[in-house]
PDB file of N, CA, C and O in Angstrom:
ATOM      1  N   MET A   1       0.849  -1.175   0.000  1.00  0.00           N
ATOM      2  CA  MET A   1       0.000   0.000   0.000  1.00  0.00           C
ATOM      3  C   MET A   1       0.892   1.234   0.000  1.00  0.00           C
ATOM      4  O   MET A   1       1.814   1.347   0.808  1.00  0.00           O
ATOM      5  N   ASP A   2       0.617   2.136  -0.892  1.00  0.00           N
ATOM      6  CA  ASP A   2       1.438   3.329  -0.986  1.00  0.00           C
ATOM      7  C   ASP A   2       0.720   4.534  -0.398  1.00  0.00           C
ATOM      8  O   ASP A   2      -0.472   4.483  -0.093  1.00  0.00           O
ATOM      9  N   ILE A   3       1.462   5.603  -0.248  1.00  0.00           N
ATOM     10  CA  ILE A   3       0.946   6.811   0.395  1.00  0.00           C
ATOM     11  C   ILE A   3      -0.128   7.474  -0.457  1.00  0.00           C
ATOM     12  O   ILE A   3      -0.964   8.209   0.068  1.00  0.00           O
ATOM     13  N   GLU A   4      -0.118   7.226  -1.765  1.00  0.00           N
ATOM     14  CA  GLU A   4      -1.104   7.848  -2.653  1.00  0.00           C
ATOM     15  C   GLU A   4      -2.527   7.442  -2.268  1.00  0.00           C
ATOM     16  O   GLU A   4      -3.433   8.276  -2.256  1.00  0.00           O
ATOM     17  N   LEU A   5      -2.720   6.174  -1.958  1.00  0.00           N
ATOM     18  CA  LEU A   5      -4.044   5.684  -1.572  1.00  0.00           C
ATOM     19  C   LEU A   5      -4.487   6.314  -0.253  1.00  0.00           C
ATOM     20  O   LEU A   5      -5.652   6.682  -0.103  1.00  0.00           O
ATOM     21  N   VAL A   6      -3.577   6.440   0.692  1.00  0.00           N
ATOM     22  CA  VAL A   6      -3.899   7.059   1.981  1.00  0.00           C
ATOM     23  C   VAL A   6      -4.297   8.515   1.777  1.00  0.00           C
ATOM     24  O   VAL A   6      -5.240   8.992   2.408  1.00  0.00           O
ATOM     25  N   MET A   7      -3.592   9.219   0.909  1.00  0.00           N
ATOM     26  CA  MET A   7      -3.908  10.622   0.649  1.00  0.00           C
ATOM     27  C   MET A   7      -5.258  10.766  -0.043  1.00  0.00           C
ATOM     28  O   MET A   7      -6.005  11.699   0.251  1.00  0.00           O
ATOM     29  N   LYS A   8      -5.578   9.857  -0.954  1.00  0.00           N
ATOM     30  CA  LYS A   8      -6.878   9.903  -1.626  1.00  0.00           C
ATOM     31  C   LYS A   8      -8.016   9.699  -0.625  1.00  0.00           C
ATOM     32  O   LYS A   8      -9.011  10.423  -0.651  1.00  0.00           O
ATOM     33  N   VAL A   9      -7.862   8.717   0.251  1.00  0.00           N
ATOM     34  CA  VAL A   9      -8.890   8.444   1.259  1.00  0.00           C
ATOM     35  C   VAL A   9      -9.037   9.646   2.192  1.00  0.00           C
ATOM     36  O   VAL A   9     -10.156  10.034   2.526  1.00  0.00           O
ATOM     37  N   ALA A  10      -7.936  10.228   2.607  1.00  0.00           N
ATOM     38  CA  ALA A  10      -7.989  11.399   3.486  1.00  0.00           C
ATOM     39  C   ALA A  10      -8.643  12.584   2.778  1.00  0.00           C
ATOM     40  O   ALA A  10      -9.418  13.322   3.385  1.00  0.00           O
ATOM     41  N   GLY A  11      -8.335  12.762   1.509  1.00  0.00           N
ATOM     42  CA  GLY A  11      -8.933  13.856   0.735  1.00  0.00           C
ATOM     43  C   GLY A  11     -10.439  13.712   0.604  1.00  0.00           C
ATOM     44  O   GLY A  11     -11.184  14.673   0.799  1.00  0.00           O
ATOM     45  N   VAL A  12     -10.880  12.513   0.276  1.00  0.00           N
ATOM     46  CA  VAL A  12     -12.324  12.273   0.170  1.00  0.00           C
ATOM     47  C   VAL A  12     -12.984  12.484   1.520  1.00  0.00           C
ATOM     48  O   VAL A  12     -14.063  13.070   1.599  1.00  0.00           O
ATOM     49  N   GLY A  13     -12.356  12.019   2.566  1.00  0.00           N
ATOM     50  CA  GLY A  13     -12.916  12.197   3.908  1.00  0.00           C
ATOM     51  C   GLY A  13     -13.054  13.653   4.296  1.00  0.00           C
ATOM     52  O   GLY A  13     -14.064  14.046   4.880  1.00  0.00           O
ATOM     53  N   MET A  14     -12.053  14.460   3.980  1.00  0.00           N
ATOM     54  CA  MET A  14     -12.121  15.882   4.314  1.00  0.00           C
ATOM     55  C   MET A  14     -13.199  16.594   3.506  1.00  0.00           C
ATOM     56  O   MET A  14     -13.940  17.416   4.044  1.00  0.00           O
ATOM     57  N   ILE A  15     -13.287  16.284   2.226  1.00  0.00           N
ATOM     58  CA  ILE A  15     -14.310  16.914   1.382  1.00  0.00           C
ATOM     59  C   ILE A  15     -15.707  16.542   1.872  1.00  0.00           C
ATOM     60  O   ILE A  15     -16.589  17.397   1.962  1.00  0.00           O
ATOM     61  N   VAL A  16     -15.901  15.267   2.186  1.00  0.00           N
ATOM     62  CA  VAL A  16     -17.208  14.819   2.677  1.00  0.00           C
ATOM     63  C   VAL A  16     -17.541  15.497   4.002  1.00  0.00           C
ATOM     64  O   VAL A  16     -18.685  15.894   4.220  1.00  0.00           O
ATOM     65  N   ALA A  17     -16.565  15.632   4.881  1.00  0.00           N
ATOM     66  CA  ALA A  17     -16.806  16.268   6.178  1.00  0.00           C
ATOM     67  C   ALA A  17     -17.218  17.733   6.012  1.00  0.00           C
ATOM     68  O   ALA A  17     -18.138  18.199   6.684  1.00  0.00           O
ATOM     69  N   VAL A  18     -16.547  18.449   5.129  1.00  0.00           N
ATOM     70  CA  VAL A  18     -16.875  19.856   4.908  1.00  0.00           C
ATOM     71  C   VAL A  18     -18.265  19.996   4.307  1.00  0.00           C
ATOM     72  O   VAL A  18     -19.054  20.832   4.747  1.00  0.00           O
ATOM     73  N   VAL A  19     -18.569  19.172   3.294  1.00  0.00           N
ATOM     74  CA  VAL A  19     -19.885  19.253   2.651  1.00  0.00           C
ATOM     75  C   VAL A  19     -20.989  18.895   3.642  1.00  0.00           C
ATOM     76  O   VAL A  19     -22.041  19.535   3.651  1.00  0.00           O
ATOM     77  N   CYS A  20     -20.766  17.893   4.466  1.00  0.00           N
ATOM     78  CA  CYS A  20     -21.764  17.507   5.470  1.00  0.00           C
ATOM     79  C   CYS A  20     -21.994  18.621   6.479  1.00  0.00           C
ATOM     80  O   CYS A  20     -23.131  18.866   6.882  1.00  0.00           O
ATOM     81  N   GLN A  21     -20.929  19.295   6.889  1.00  0.00           N
ATOM     82  CA  GLN A  21     -21.069  20.409   7.826  1.00  0.00           C
ATOM     83  C   GLN A  21     -21.876  21.546   7.195  1.00  0.00           C
ATOM     84  O   GLN A  21     -22.755  22.121   7.837  1.00  0.00           O
ATOM     85  N   ILE A  22     -21.574  21.862   5.944  1.00  0.00           N
ATOM     86  CA  ILE A  22     -22.295  22.941   5.258  1.00  0.00           C
ATOM     87  C   ILE A  22     -23.768  22.580   5.104  1.00  0.00           C
ATOM     88  O   ILE A  22     -24.643  23.403   5.373  1.00  0.00           O
ATOM     89  N   LEU A  23     -24.040  21.364   4.676  1.00  0.00           N
ATOM     90  CA  LEU A  23     -25.431  20.951   4.495  1.00  0.00           C
ATOM     91  C   LEU A  23     -26.172  20.896   5.826  1.00  0.00           C
ATOM     92  O   LEU A  23     -27.362  21.203   5.878  1.00  0.00           O
ATOM     93  N   GLY A  24     -25.496  20.513   6.889  1.00  0.00           N
ATOM     94  CA  GLY A  24     -26.115  20.487   8.206  1.00  0.00           C
ATOM     95  C   GLY A  24     -26.493  21.876   8.689  1.00  0.00           C
ATOM     96  O   GLY A  24     -27.553  22.061   9.287  1.00  0.00           O
ATOM     97  N   LYS A  25     -25.633  22.853   8.435  1.00  0.00           N
ATOM     98  CA  LYS A  25     -25.906  24.229   8.849  1.00  0.00           C
ATOM     99  C   LYS A  25     -27.079  24.827   8.082  1.00  0.00           C
ATOM    100  O   LYS A  25     -27.839  25.631   8.622  1.00  0.00           O
ATOM    101  N   VAL A  26     -27.221  24.430   6.816  1.00  0.00           N
ATOM    102  CA  VAL A  26     -28.288  24.962   5.977  1.00  0.00           C
ATOM    103  C   VAL A  26     -29.628  24.297   6.306  1.00  0.00           C
ATOM    104  O   VAL A  26     -30.690  24.816   5.963  1.00  0.00           O
ATOM    105  N   GLY A  27     -29.564  23.151   6.970  1.00  0.00           N
ATOM    106  CA  GLY A  27     -30.795  22.451   7.329  1.00  0.00           C
ATOM    107  C   GLY A  27     -31.137  21.307   6.411  1.00  0.00           C
ATOM    108  O   GLY A  27     -32.259  20.803   6.442  1.00  0.00           O
ATOM    109  N   ARG A  28     -30.213  20.895   5.612  1.00  0.00           N
ATOM    110  CA  ARG A  28     -30.424  19.780   4.675  1.00  0.00           C
ATOM    111  C   ARG A  28     -29.796  18.519   5.245  1.00  0.00           C
ATOM    112  O   ARG A  28     -28.848  17.979   4.674  1.00  0.00           O
ATOM    113  N   ASP A  29     -30.316  18.056   6.356  1.00  0.00           N
ATOM    114  CA  ASP A  29     -29.741  16.892   7.031  1.00  0.00           C
ATOM    115  C   ASP A  29     -29.861  15.621   6.205  1.00  0.00           C
ATOM    116  O   ASP A  29     -28.966  14.777   6.242  1.00  0.00           O
ATOM    117  N   GLU A  30     -30.959  15.470   5.457  1.00  0.00           N
ATOM    118  CA  GLU A  30     -31.113  14.266   4.634  1.00  0.00           C
ATOM    119  C   GLU A  30     -30.077  14.225   3.510  1.00  0.00           C
ATOM    120  O   GLU A  30     -29.582  13.156   3.155  1.00  0.00           O
ATOM    121  N   HIS A  31     -29.752  15.391   2.954  1.00  0.00           N
ATOM    122  CA  HIS A  31     -28.711  15.446   1.931  1.00  0.00           C
ATOM    123  C   HIS A  31     -27.337  15.173   2.547  1.00  0.00           C
ATOM    124  O   HIS A  31     -26.483  14.536   1.931  1.00  0.00           O
ATOM    125  N   SER A  32     -27.145  15.657   3.748  1.00  0.00           N
ATOM    126  CA  SER A  32     -25.889  15.429   4.450  1.00  0.00           C
ATOM    127  C   SER A  32     -25.657  13.935   4.671  1.00  0.00           C
ATOM    128  O   SER A  32     -24.540  13.442   4.516  1.00  0.00           O
ATOM    129  N   THR A  33     -26.713  13.229   5.031  1.00  0.00           N
ATOM    130  CA  THR A  33     -26.609  11.778   5.229  1.00  0.00           C
ATOM    131  C   THR A  33     -26.262  11.081   3.919  1.00  0.00           C
ATOM    132  O   THR A  33     -25.428  10.176   3.894  1.00  0.00           O
ATOM    133  N   LEU A  34     -26.900  11.500   2.837  1.00  0.00           N
ATOM    134  CA  LEU A  34     -26.609  10.891   1.524  1.00  0.00           C
ATOM    135  C   LEU A  34     -25.170  11.148   1.097  1.00  0.00           C
ATOM    136  O   LEU A  34     -24.528  10.272   0.517  1.00  0.00           O
ATOM    137  N   VAL A  35     -24.660  12.340   1.378  1.00  0.00           N
ATOM    138  CA  VAL A  35     -23.269  12.656   1.026  1.00  0.00           C
ATOM    139  C   VAL A  35     -22.306  11.786   1.819  1.00  0.00           C
ATOM    140  O   VAL A  35     -21.315  11.308   1.268  1.00  0.00           O
ATOM    141  N   SER A  36     -22.577  11.572   3.095  1.00  0.00           N
ATOM    142  CA  SER A  36     -21.664  10.757   3.900  1.00  0.00           C
ATOM    143  C   SER A  36     -21.704   9.294   3.469  1.00  0.00           C
ATOM    144  O   SER A  36     -20.668   8.629   3.451  1.00  0.00           O
ATOM    145  N   VAL A  37     -22.890   8.782   3.122  1.00  0.00           N
ATOM    146  CA  VAL A  37     -22.979   7.404   2.626  1.00  0.00           C
ATOM    147  C   VAL A  37     -22.259   7.272   1.296  1.00  0.00           C
ATOM    148  O   VAL A  37     -21.561   6.286   1.061  1.00  0.00           O
ATOM    149  N   THR A  38     -22.422   8.252   0.431  1.00  0.00           N
ATOM    150  CA  THR A  38     -21.725   8.232  -0.863  1.00  0.00           C
ATOM    151  C   THR A  38     -20.214   8.272  -0.666  1.00  0.00           C
ATOM    152  O   THR A  38     -19.479   7.593  -1.383  1.00  0.00           O
ATOM    153  N   GLY A  39     -19.748   9.051   0.289  1.00  0.00           N
ATOM    154  CA  GLY A  39     -18.314   9.110   0.580  1.00  0.00           C
ATOM    155  C   GLY A  39     -17.779   7.777   1.063  1.00  0.00           C
ATOM    156  O   GLY A  39     -16.689   7.361   0.669  1.00  0.00           O
ATOM    157  N   MET A  40     -18.548   7.098   1.923  1.00  0.00           N
ATOM    158  CA  MET A  40     -18.110   5.781   2.400  1.00  0.00           C
ATOM    159  C   MET A  40     -18.054   4.779   1.261  1.00  0.00           C
ATOM    160  O   MET A  40     -17.129   3.969   1.191  1.00  0.00           O
ATOM    161  N   ILE A  41     -19.027   4.825   0.373  1.00  0.00           N
ATOM    162  CA  ILE A  41     -19.028   3.912  -0.781  1.00  0.00           C
ATOM    163  C   ILE A  41     -17.838   4.199  -1.683  1.00  0.00           C
ATOM    164  O   ILE A  41     -17.190   3.272  -2.167  1.00  0.00           O
ATOM    165  N   LEU A  42     -17.544   5.473  -1.914  1.00  0.00           N
ATOM    166  CA  LEU A  42     -16.394   5.845  -2.742  1.00  0.00           C
ATOM    167  C   LEU A  42     -15.090   5.324  -2.153  1.00  0.00           C
ATOM    168  O   LEU A  42     -14.253   4.777  -2.871  1.00  0.00           O
ATOM    169  N   ILE A  43     -14.920   5.493  -0.852  1.00  0.00           N
ATOM    170  CA  ILE A  43     -13.702   5.018  -0.188  1.00  0.00           C
ATOM    171  C   ILE A  43     -13.617   3.502  -0.255  1.00  0.00           C
ATOM    172  O   ILE A  43     -12.541   2.950  -0.488  1.00  0.00           O
ATOM    173  N   PHE A  44     -14.747   2.819  -0.053  1.00  0.00           N
ATOM    174  CA  PHE A  44     -14.742   1.361  -0.138  1.00  0.00           C
ATOM    175  C   PHE A  44     -14.351   0.896  -1.537  1.00  0.00           C
ATOM    176  O   PHE A  44     -13.606  -0.074  -1.675  1.00  0.00           O
ATOM    177  N   ILE A  45     -14.834   1.562  -2.564  1.00  0.00           N
ATOM    178  CA  ILE A  45     -14.475   1.200  -3.940  1.00  0.00           C
ATOM    179  C   ILE A  45     -12.971   1.382  -4.162  1.00  0.00           C
ATOM    180  O   ILE A  45     -12.338   0.576  -4.843  1.00  0.00           O
ATOM    181  N   MET A  46     -12.407   2.443  -3.586  1.00  0.00           N
ATOM    182  CA  MET A  46     -10.970   2.660  -3.738  1.00  0.00           C
ATOM    183  C   MET A  46     -10.161   1.581  -3.014  1.00  0.00           C
ATOM    184  O   MET A  46      -9.053   1.250  -3.436  1.00  0.00           O
ATOM    185  N   LEU A  47     -10.705   1.035  -1.933  1.00  0.00           N
ATOM    186  CA  LEU A  47      -9.973   0.065  -1.128  1.00  0.00           C
ATOM    187  C   LEU A  47     -10.186  -1.387  -1.553  1.00  0.00           C
ATOM    188  O   LEU A  47      -9.488  -2.271  -1.058  1.00  0.00           O
ATOM    189  N   VAL A  48     -11.121  -1.656  -2.447  1.00  0.00           N
ATOM    190  CA  VAL A  48     -11.436  -3.035  -2.828  1.00  0.00           C
ATOM    191  C   VAL A  48     -10.211  -3.749  -3.387  1.00  0.00           C
ATOM    192  O   VAL A  48      -9.973  -4.911  -3.061  1.00  0.00           O
ATOM    193  N   ASP A  49      -9.443  -3.078  -4.213  1.00  0.00           N
ATOM    194  CA  ASP A  49      -8.255  -3.707  -4.807  1.00  0.00           C
ATOM    195  C   ASP A  49      -7.241  -4.073  -3.726  1.00  0.00           C
ATOM    196  O   ASP A  49      -6.656  -5.155  -3.766  1.00  0.00           O
ATOM    197  N   GLU A  50      -7.032  -3.183  -2.766  1.00  0.00           N
ATOM    198  CA  GLU A  50      -6.083  -3.466  -1.683  1.00  0.00           C
ATOM    199  C   GLU A  50      -6.571  -4.615  -0.805  1.00  0.00           C
ATOM    200  O   GLU A  50      -5.769  -5.432  -0.352  1.00  0.00           O
ATOM    201  N   ILE A  51      -7.864  -4.682  -0.565  1.00  0.00           N
ATOM    202  CA  ILE A  51      -8.425  -5.780   0.226  1.00  0.00           C
ATOM    203  C   ILE A  51      -8.230  -7.105  -0.512  1.00  0.00           C
ATOM    204  O   ILE A  51      -7.931  -8.126   0.108  1.00  0.00           O
ATOM    205  N   GLY A  52      -8.400  -7.087  -1.834  1.00  0.00           N
ATOM    206  CA  GLY A  52      -8.149  -8.289  -2.636  1.00  0.00           C
ATOM    207  C   GLY A  52      -6.701  -8.738  -2.535  1.00  0.00           C
ATOM    208  O   GLY A  52      -6.425  -9.932  -2.418  1.00  0.00           O
ATOM    209  N   LYS A  53      -5.777  -7.788  -2.579  1.00  0.00           N
ATOM    210  CA  LYS A  53      -4.360  -8.119  -2.434  1.00  0.00           C
ATOM    211  C   LYS A  53      -4.067  -8.713  -1.059  1.00  0.00           C
ATOM    212  O   LYS A  53      -3.257  -9.632  -0.935  1.00  0.00           O
ATOM    213  N   LEU A  54      -4.731  -8.186  -0.023  1.00  0.00           N
ATOM    214  CA  LEU A  54      -4.555  -8.703   1.329  1.00  0.00           C
ATOM    215  C   LEU A  54      -4.994 -10.161   1.411  1.00  0.00           C
ATOM    216  O   LEU A  54      -4.276 -10.993   1.965  1.00  0.00           O
ATOM    217  N   PHE A  55      -6.163 -10.475   0.865  1.00  0.00           N
ATOM    218  CA  PHE A  55      -6.644 -11.852   0.907  1.00  0.00           C
ATOM    219  C   PHE A  55      -5.750 -12.789   0.095  1.00  0.00           C
ATOM    220  O   PHE A  55      -5.540 -13.936   0.487  1.00  0.00           O
ATOM    221  N   THR A  56      -5.224 -12.311  -1.031  1.00  0.00           N
ATOM    222  CA  THR A  56      -4.301 -13.122  -1.822  1.00  0.00           C
ATOM    223  C   THR A  56      -3.031 -13.413  -1.021  1.00  0.00           C
ATOM    224  O   THR A  56      -2.536 -14.541  -1.029  1.00  0.00           O
ATOM    225  N   SER A  57      -2.509 -12.410  -0.338  1.00  0.00           N
ATOM    226  CA  SER A  57      -1.314 -12.609   0.481  1.00  0.00           C
ATOM    227  C   SER A  57      -1.574 -13.576   1.620  1.00  0.00           C
ATOM    228  O   SER A  57      -0.724 -14.408   1.937  1.00  0.00           O
ATOM    229  N   LEU A  58      -2.752 -13.473   2.244  1.00  0.00           N
ATOM    230  CA  LEU A  58      -3.078 -14.391   3.333  1.00  0.00           C
ATOM    231  C   LEU A  58      -3.197 -15.828   2.824  1.00  0.00           C
ATOM    232  O   LEU A  58      -2.767 -16.761   3.503  1.00  0.00           O
ATOM    233  N   ARG A  59      -3.769 -16.008   1.651  1.00  0.00           N
ATOM    234  CA  ARG A  59      -3.859 -17.352   1.074  1.00  0.00           C
ATOM    235  C   ARG A  59      -2.474 -17.927   0.815  1.00  0.00           C
ATOM    236  O   ARG A  59      -2.227 -19.104   1.077  1.00  0.00           O
ATOM    237  N   GLU A  60      -1.557 -17.085   0.293  1.00  0.00           N
ATOM    238  CA  GLU A  60      -0.215 -17.544   0.016  1.00  0.00           C
ATOM    239  C   GLU A  60       0.535 -17.914   1.302  1.00  0.00           C
ATOM    240  O   GLU A  60       1.236 -18.924   1.355  1.00  0.00           O
ATOM    241  N   VAL A  61       0.378 -17.085   2.327  1.00  0.00           N
ATOM    242  CA  VAL A  61       1.087 -17.325   3.576  1.00  0.00           C
ATOM    243  C   VAL A  61       0.630 -18.613   4.248  1.00  0.00           C
ATOM    244  O   VAL A  61       1.446 -19.399   4.730  1.00  0.00           O
ATOM    245  N   PHE A  62      -0.691 -18.821   4.273  1.00  0.00           N
ATOM    246  CA  PHE A  62      -1.229 -19.984   4.950  1.00  0.00           C
ATOM    247  C   PHE A  62      -1.444 -21.193   4.034  1.00  0.00           C
ATOM    248  O   PHE A  62      -1.897 -22.247   4.479  1.00  0.00           O
ATOM    249  N   GLY A  63      -1.115 -21.027   2.757  1.00  0.00           N
ATOM    250  CA  GLY A  63      -1.195 -22.136   1.811  1.00  0.00           C
ATOM    251  C   GLY A  63      -2.620 -22.623   1.546  1.00  0.00           C
ATOM    252  O   GLY A  63      -2.854 -23.824   1.409  1.00  0.00           O
ATOM    253  N   LEU A  64      -3.543 -21.715   1.474  1.00  0.00           N
ATOM    254  CA  LEU A  64      -4.935 -22.091   1.241  1.00  0.00           C
ATOM    255  C   LEU A  64      -5.274 -22.092  -0.233  1.00  0.00           C
ATOM    256  O   LEU A  64      -6.410 -22.388  -0.605  1.00  0.00           O
TER     257      LEU A  64
END
């Protein structure tokens, strides 16, 4: 895992946090919830490849 992936996840997290705060102040709580769920899905999509690599490494280590 390289630092680029960590920076991408942190960037998405910061953007989602700011947008959620702005939407919360305006009174759009339902939109704020949708933005946070969308952010989590985006981060999960970015991490799927790394999770696959982790499971492949575990299979190799334990000989499964």
